[in-house]
VOKOLMAR-102695 format. One record per residue (C-alpha): residue in three letters; z, x, y. Coordinates in steps of 0.02 Angstrom, whole numbers, plus 32768, in hexadecimal, padded with zeros to 4 digits. Layout:
N
ALAZXY...
END
This chain:
634
METBD81A66C4253SERBDF8A5E14252GLYBDF7A56041BEILEBDECA49041B0ALABE2EA4264123GLYBE3BA367410AALABE24A2CE40AEVALBDFAA21340B6PHEBE49A19E402DTHRBDE6A1133FEFASPBE5AA0A43F93GLYBEC5A0784010ARGBF59A1014008PROBFBFA13240A0VALBF96A1D340F1GLYC049A21E40F5GLNC09FA2C2413AGLUC0B1A2EE407BLEUBFF2A3104076LEUBFE9A3624113ASPC068A3DE40ECARGC018A4034046LEUBF7AA4104099ALABFBBA490411DGLYC01FA4FB409CSERBF7EA509401ETHRBF20A5AD407CMETBF45A6474075ARGBF45A6B04122ARGBEF3A63D4188GLYBF33A5F54237PHEBF60A67D4285ASPBF77A61A4324GLYBFD6A59242D5THRBFADA4F8426AALABF81A44242ABGLNBF95A38C424BTRPBF44A2FA4287HISBF2DA24B421BASPBF1DA1A6423BSERBF24A11841A9ARGBE79A14F4142ALABE63A202416CALABEC6A2A64177PHEBEA3A34541E8VALBEEEA40E41DCARGBEABA4884249PHEBED3A5364228ALABEC4A58542CCHISBE7AA63E42FAALABE3EA64243A7THRBDBAA6D043B5THRBD70A6844456PROBDB0A66D4512GLUBDA6A5AC4501ALABDE7A59E444CGLNBEA0A5DF448DGLYBF12A54F4497GLUBE93A4CD4452VALBEDEA42C43FAGLNBE7BA3FA4376PROBE2AA37C4333PHEBDE0A35643D7VALBDF3A29743E7GLYBD85A22D444EASPBDD9A1AA44C2GLUBD6CA11F44A6SERBD1CA1434409GLNBDBAA17443B0ILEBD41A2044354ALABDA8A286431ALEUBD4AA3274302LEUBD8CA3D442AEPHEBD2CA46942E8ASPBD25A5164284GLYBCBEA59342EFARGBC53A5C4438DLEUBBCDA58743F5ASPBB60A6084438ASNBAFDA59E449DARGBB82A54E4501ALABB2BA55645B2ASPBA90A4ED4563LEUBB09A476451FLEUBB53A45945BBALABABCA443461FVALBA8CA3BB45A8LEUBB32A34E45C1GLYBB0EA3554676ALABBAFA31746DBALABC15A31F4640GLYBBD4A3D8461CGLUBC33A41346CEARGBCBBA3AE4694LEUBCC7A41045EBALABC88A4C34640ASPBD2CA511460AALABD58A4AB456FPROBD5DA4E644AEASPBCBAA4E44456GLYBCFBA44243E7ALABD1DA3E24471ILEBC57A40144ABALABC29A3D243F9LEUBC86A3244409GLUBC37A2FC44AFLEUBB8FA3124460PHEBBBBA2C543BCGLUBBF8A2344419ARGBB4DA2144482GLUBACAA24543EBGLYBB21A239434AARGBB03A2A342BFSERBA55A2E34310PHEBAC5A33D4392VALBABCA3CF4306HISBA17A3FE432DARGBA5BA43943DFLEUBAE2A4AC43A0VALBAC1A575438DGLYBB40A5D64342ASPBBB6A5D042B1TYRBC1BA532427BALABC5BA4C141FFILEBC81A417424EALABCDFA3814216ALABCC4A2DE4265TRPBD2DA2354241GLNBCE5A1974283PROBD83A1194262ARGBD1DA087429AALABC8BA09E4229ASNBCFBA0E04194ARGBC86A17A419BLEUBCB1A22C4182ASPBC1AA2B541B0LEUBC2FA35D4187PHEBBC2A3ED41D4ARGBB8BA4A941BESERBB1DA5214215PROBA80A55D41C4METBAC1A611419FGLYBB59A5DC414DTRPBBCAA6534199ARGBC5CA5C8419FPROBC83A58440E2LEUBC8EA4D040D5LEUBCC2A47B402DTRPBCD3A3D03FE4SERBCF6A3623F4DPHEBD17A2AC3F29ASPBD58A2613E8FGLYBD4AA1AB3EC1ARGBDF6A1963EFFTHRBE02A22E3F81PHEBD74A27B3FEEGLYBDB1A33B402CPHEBD5EA3CA4081ALABDA2A46F40B0SERBD6DA52040E1GLUBDBCA564403BPROBDC5A52E3F89ARGBE8AA53C3F7FALABE9EA4A53FF3LEUBE37A4343F96ILEBE9CA46F3EF0LEUBF3FA4853F32GLYBF42A41E3FD0LEUBEEFA37F3F84GLYBF05A39C3ED0PHEBE45A3923E98GLUBE41A3B73DDDARGBE18A4723DA9LYSBD75A4783D4DLEUBCEAA5003D2AASNBC48A4DA3D61GLUBBEFA54D3CD4GLYBB44A5403D23ALABB79A58B3DC9ILEBBE3A6143D62GLYBB37A63A3CFFGLUBADAA64B3D92TYRBB54A6C93DD1LEUBB56A7303D35SERBA94A72C3D23ALABA86A76D3DE1ARGBA27A6EF3E0CPHEBA9CA6693E7FVALBA20A5F83EC2SERBA83A5513EDCGLUBA99A5283F88THRBB31A4AB3F69ASPBB90A4D53EC3THRBC34A5393EBDLEUBC7FA5883E1DTRPBCF7A5063E1CGLYBCC0A4683DD8GLYBCBDA3CF3E3CILEBCD6A4343EE5GLUBC24A4443F3EARGBBEDA49C3FE0VALBBAFA454407CPROBAECA49C4087GLNBACDA51B40F8GLYBA75A4BB417AGLYBAAFA41A4133SERBB23A3854131ILEBB87A31F40CBARGBBB1A26C40F2PHEBC3AA20240AAGLUBC38A14E40D3ASNBC8BA0B34080GLYBCAAA11F3FE0ALABBF4A15E3FCFVALBBC0A21F3FDFSERBB11A2514032THRBAC7A2EF4058TRPBA50A30640F4ALAB9F1A3AD40FETRPB9E3A3B441C3HISB9A7A46541D1GLYB8F8A49F4186GLYB86AA4A8421DPROB7EBA4964264PHEB7EFA54F42A4GLUB76AA58E4327ASPB6E0A5F042E9LEUB6D9A6974346SERB65FA6EE42CCASPB5DAA6FE434ALEUB654A75143D3SERB636A81B43F2ILEB6B6A89A43BCGLUB6DCA8954483GLUB711A7E34478HISB777A7E543F1ILEB7D4A8734433GLUB7EFA81944D1ARGB830A782447APHEB898A7F343FEASNB8E1A8494497HISB919A7AB44EBLEUB959A75D4460PHEB9C2A7F54427ASPBA08A7F744C5GLNBA3AA75544CFSERBA93A7504425LEUBAF3A7F34457VALBB31A79344E8ALABB5BA700449ATHRBBBFA7454409SERBC21A7BD4474ARGBC75A72844C6SERBD23A748447DVALBDE3A74844A5GLYBDE6A802449DPROBD92A89E447AVALBCEBA88B4408THRBCE0A9124390SERBC2DA93D4325GLNBC25A99F4287LEUBBABAA24429ESERBB59AA6D4204GLYBAD3AAD2423DGLYBA61AA5E41F1LEUB9CEAA044265ASPBA1EA9654286SERBAD7A99542A6SERBA95AA2A430DSERBA29A9AE4368ILEBAB2A9494392VALBB1AA9C943D7CYSBAAAAA134426ARGBA5EA970448FALABB04A92C44A5THRBB37A9CE450BGLUBAA6A9D14572LEUBAB6A90C459BPHEBB80A93345C4ARGBB41A9D74646ALABAC5A9564688GLYBB4DA8E446B5LYSBB17A8614647LEUBBA1A86345BCASPBC53A85E461EHISBC95A8DA4587GLNBC6EA9604523ILEBC4AA958447AGLYBCC5A9C64405ALABC76AA164376ILEBCCBAA3D42C2SERBC7CAAA94242ALABCAFAAB4418DARGBC89AB594152PHEBC9DABB9409EPROBC8FAC7B40B4GLYBC39ACC04016GLUBBFEAC1A3FD6PROBB39AC043FC3HISBB5CAB5D4036ASPBBA1ABC340C7GLUBB4FAB8D4164SERBBB4AC0241E9GLUBB0BAC4A421FTRPBABDABB34241SERBB55AB5D429BGLYBB71ABF442EAALABAC9ABF54335VALBAE6AB59438DGLUBB8AAB9543CEALABB3AAC2B4417HISBAA7ABCD4467LEUBB13AB4844BCGLYBBA9ABBF44E8ILEBC12AB5F447FTHRBCB1AB834406ALABCB2AB06436EGLUBD54AAE04312VALBD50AB29425FVALBD9BAAE741C5GLYBD8AAB1C4119SERBD77AAB3406EARGBDF2AA464036PROBE15AA693F77PHEBDF9A9EA3F09SERBE96A99E3EBFPROBE7FA92E3E18ASPBF3AA8FC3E3CGLNBEFEA8C73EEAALABE69A8743EB9ARGBEB6A8023E40GLNBF3FA7D03EB9TRPBEB4A7A33F38VALBE61A7283EC2ALABF03A6E23E90ASPBF34A6CB3F3BSERBE90A6943F84TYRBE37A6383EF4GLNBD9CA6AE3F3ELEUBD2FA71F3ED0PROBD6EA7C53EE3VALBD30A84E3F71ARGBCA0A8B93F31PROBCEEA9663F3CASNBC54A9953FA5VALBC84A919402BLEUBD37A982402CASPBCD7AA0C4048THRBC75A9DA40E6METBD06A95D412AGLYBDB5A95640D0ASNBDF9A9D24146VALBD8BA9AF41DBLEUBDE0A8FE41CBALABE8DA93F41C3THRBE78A9AB4253LEUBE47A91342BAGLNBED2A8B54280SERBF4BA93842AAASPBF28A91F436DGLYBF02A86E4365ARGBE43A881437AARGBDF8A7E2433DVALBD34A7FF434ALEUBCD0A86142D0TRPBC0EA87D42EETHRBB9FA8AF425AGLYBAF3A8D94248GLUBAC8A84941C0GLYBA34A80C41C1GLYB9BCA88641EDASPB996A89C4131ASPB97DA7DA411CTRPB903A7C741BDLEUB8A5A85841F3ASNB86EA8C1414BGLYB7DFA852413ASERB76FA84040A8SERB6BCA7F34083SERB6FFA7434073HISB688A71040F6TRPB5F7A74740A4PROB5C4A6B04045ASPB5DEA65640FBARGB556A6CC4140LEUB4DAA6BD40A6LEUB4DCA5FD40C5ARGB4C3A5F1417CGLYB430A668416AGLNB479A6F541CATRPB445A7854157GLYB427A7FE41DAALAB4F0A7F641FALEUB513A7ED4138PHEB4A6A8864116ARGB4D8A8F341A5HISB594A8C54169GLYB56BA8F740B4ALAB510A99E40F9GLUB5C2A9D84153LEUB60AA9D640AFTRPB5B7AA334041PROB567AAAD40C1ASPB543AB34403DGLUB4C9AABD3FC8PROB40EAAA93FD7GLYB3D8AA1B4034TYRB392A9A13FA3VALB442A9C33F52ARGB4ACA98E3FEFALAB441A8FB3FEBARGB45AA8BB3F3AARGB50FA8CF3F4ATHRB525A87F3FD8LEUB4BBA7E73FA2ALAB520A7EB3EF0LYSB5B4A7EE3F51ALAB581A75D3FD6ALAB531A6F33F4FLEUB596A6F13EACPROB625A6913EF7LEUB5B0A6163F23VALB571A6073E65SERB60BA6483E00PROB6AAA5DF3DF9ARGB70DA6753DBFHISB6CFA6E53E49ARGB6E1A6533EC4ASPB79EA63E3E9CALAB7A8A6FE3E90METB765A6F83F4DLEUB7D1A65F3F87ARGB86AA68C3F45PROB875A75D3F5FHISB92DA76B3F13LEUB8F5A7073E79ASPB85EA74F3E25PHEB833A6E43D87ARGB7A9A7633D53LEUB845A7C63D15ALAB88FA7BC3C71ARGB925A7303C5CPROB9C0A78A3C65ASPB9E5A7D23BB7TRPBAA9A7DD3BD2ILEBAB3A7303BE5ARGBAD1A6E73B27SERBA29A6793B0CASPBA96A5E53ABBTRPBAFDA5DC3B59METBA75A5EB3BD6ALABA17A5513B7CARGBAB1A4E43B74ILEBACDA4F93C48GLYBA1FA4E83C5ELEUBA19A5853CC5GLNB966A59B3CB8ASPB953A4F13D07ARGB9DFA5103D91TRPB97DA5B23DCFARGB8EAA5423E1EGLUB960A4B63E6CSERB95EA4B83F27ILEB969A4483FB3PROB8D9A40A400BARGB8BBA43F40B4GLUB82DA3DF4128GLYB7C9A43741ABLEUB7B5A4E24161SERB702A5274179GLYB6ACA59840F5METB6F2A608407EGLYB72EA68840FBGLNB7A0A604413ELYSB7D6A5C04091ALAB80BA676405EARGB85BA6B040FBTYRB8C3A60340ECGLYB91AA6554070VALB98CA6B340C3TYRB9D5A60E410FSERB9F8A5B9406ELEUBA1DA63F400DGLYBA92A6113F92ARGBAE9A6B63F62ARGBB2EA6D14012TYRBBBBA6553FB8THRBBE2A6CC3F2BTHRBBD7A7733F98ILEBBFAA74E4044ASPBC88A6B0403ASERBD03A72B3FEBVALBCDBA7A64077LEUBD03A71C40F4ALABDA2A6F940B8PHEBDCFA7BD40A8ALABDB0A7C7416AGLUBE08A7304197SERBEA6A76E4136HISBEA7A80441B8GLYBE87A7994244VALBDDAA7BF426EGLUBD31A7614284ILEBC96A7914249ARGBC02A78442AEHISBB4FA7B44295PROBAE0A7BE4328LEUBA38A7C242C0HISBA50A7264289ASPBA62A6D04336LEUBA0BA6154305ARGB989A645439CLEUB967A6EA435FTHRB93FA6AD42A5ARGB8D6A61F42E6PHEB865A6AC4328PHEB878A712429BMETB831A6754226GLYB79FA668428FALAB77BA72B42B2ALAB6D2A7734269GLYB6F0A7DE41C1GLUB683A85E4211HISB700A88B4290LEUB794A88D421FARGB748A91341A3LYSB6D4A98F41DBALAB687AA224172ASNB6F3A9FF40E5THRB796AA0F4172ARGB819A9934168LYSB85AA947421FHISB7C7A96D427CLEUB7ECA8FB42FELEUB898A9314316ARGB86DA9EC4319GLUB7F0A9B343B0ALAB868A9534402METB8EEA9D043EFARGB87BAA6A443DGLYB8E0AACA44C7THRB97AAA5E448CLEUB99EAAB443F0PROB9A1AB6143D6GLUB901ABA54388LYSB958ABE142F4ILEB99FAB3642C3ARGB8FBAAD442F7GLNB89BAB34428AARGB8FBAB4141EAARGB8C6AB0C4145THRB953AB3B40DCLYSB9E4AAB240A8SERBA87AAD44068TYRBAC3AA683FD3PHEBB80AA563FACVALBB85AA743EFASERBC04AAF93ECEHISBC9DAAA23EF2GLNBC5FAA093E99VALBC44AA753DFFASPBCE7AAB93E07ALABD3CAA0D3E18ILEBCD1A9C83D92SERBCFAAA5C3D19GLUBDB1AA333D45LEUBDAFA98B3D1BLEUBD5BA9993C6DARGBDCEAA283C43GLUBE55A9B03C62ARGBDF7A9163C09PROBD69A94B3BA2VALBCD2A8E03B9DHISBCE3A8823AFCGLUBD8AA84E3B44LEUBD59A7F03BD3THRBD56A73C3BE0ALABCACA70A3C03VALBC7CA7743B57LYSBD06A71D3AEDLEUBCCEA6733B35GLYBC14A6A83AECTRPBBBFA6B73B9CILEBBA2A76D3B88VALBB50A7F53B2DPROBBD4A8733B38GLUBB52A9103AF8ARGBAEBA8DF3B83ILEBB77A8EF3C0DALABBB8A9A03BC8ALABAFEA9D63BBFMETBAD4A9AA3C77HISBB6CA9F73CADALABB5CAA9D3C40PROBADFAAF33CB3PHEBB37AAD63D59GLUBBD9AB223D06ALABB7FABC33CD1TRPBB2AABCD3D87ARGBBD8ABC73DC0ARGBC35AC433D4AASNBBA5ACAF3D74GLYBBE3ACC13E28SERBB56AC383E69GLUBACAACBA3E5DGLYBA26AC803E55PROB9E2ABD43E7BILEBA51AB3B3E58PROBA20AAF23DACASPB990AA6A3DB7GLYB99AA9BD3D5DALABA0DA92A3D69TRPBAC9A9553D7DGLYBAF9A8B83DE3PROBB2AA8523D47VALBBB2A8D03D14TRPBC16A8A33DC0PHEBBF3A7EC3DAATHRBC2CA7E63CF6LEUBCCFA8483D32ALABCE5A7DC3DC5THRBCDCA73A3D5BASPBD60A7783CFEMETBDDAA78D3D83TRPBDB2A6F53DD2LEUBDC9A6883D33GLUBE70A6D23D08HISBEBAA6E83D9EALABE75A6563E0FPHEBE33A5C23D80GLYBEBFA6023D0BLEUBE5EA61A3C6CLYSBE7DA6C83BFAALABE14A6BE3B65
END
């Protein structure tokens, strides 16, 4: 993953070399293949190069149109190059071996900002149009390429990371207490805010336009999506397999070997097994490597499951262990990156994986991310079935979920679950925002006076309107695209991977595949209370049966408990900055952690404690960020 940054002045100041040098030197561990600078009389661009596709090697950015003089920065990857080149006709033939950004520029020159509807892949794009005095920023729907912006009345700046805006362009350090409140409450929903006051994200599937001193937002992604609810399971399998193969081929385009995480779960195992089949059938030009993190003696060790995949395929995966959490290293990371600390459970599964890839120069890592988001299934389509009069399909699905109940009980439960979201705002909110259930009590670890002051409850209900979504099923599923907490959970991981010279790719989040998931029949996603029914059926004969029939899931809790306990020994909860500022009730945070600490002290025996626990880490992470990134210690 590369990076981009830039600025446009509105007050007539000249763009000089000092600004470009400051921008270029402001970021951490980017630009493994060098840094490029460009400017005209009003705009300045910096590109931190990290080539992960063959076409990107040696490219020079920005891409500048000979006639239009449009300058375009491109951070990312296009996964539908062949389709785009076909649209371009003769120009496409000329660009057959060109970098992805050159293709994007040609399309932008022809179609303006509507070109973005054609793109498939992960990208962040900046397009400066000097004749119109206009800058457009674009971000792909899943948001795997961070893109931030700020405007103080004199300077409009954008960058892949906050350091470039604060250190490179000198934007003021300010707290966004509303966003911090969302994070601490474990209900981060904002699609645009960051923890930094005055610094915003380009929305996932959105665009920011800066023109003549004014900023406007365009939510370009949102539908319509094809309704596939009447297709059979066989038709769903056929479509899924085609799109899954297409994604695996597209995301395997790389300057070197591609390695995939292999946990032994359904998602990563499907990726490794199907990619191996494609290679052996001559449809992939290189074998995808597999790498597994293993934790002997821990409850989350999955050696049994990843080993079953190895035996099934006749391969040997690389094996790494856990990377121990270091409070000092975490604090240094926050100070260097201005990001939140990387969660200890992420270090478990990814820390030494990234170090291994870095050691021999591998640049691309696949993950199984996306399976839980798209394929678990839910009952969010039930109100749609009820309104359309499709009662037979509705009650058959209900009967599958409660097979042991009497018929009248199944019917009553099904009808209630389908009807309540139509008549009850609370149940409707819970269905449309499955990650934010308003039926639950408010977070009692947040001080009520601070919650009121920052308008937290109103913030939870804010969203960007998206056109073209049909029915409750699609509206609920769209939350995977617009998920706000991807900023607080993923951006630091992406930056951490980039600091190792590794780009993370997620085949199950391919845009063409996710469009299919948006319209898929809910009855085929979850059946007889079995999650991922469609994936299990599609992978019949591809996965070992042990994996295909697996119903368990590992939760990487143990080392997270250890890390939190260590941090609280170093700084007890009453001494945390969020407590001293009057944001957090310390007794509640301590009470949340106590059963997990006792569980760990007893050798992790028995089930993992039930109940809220995430806010404990969020409070500690906020403490690190406030002190080491923002520079505040109460």
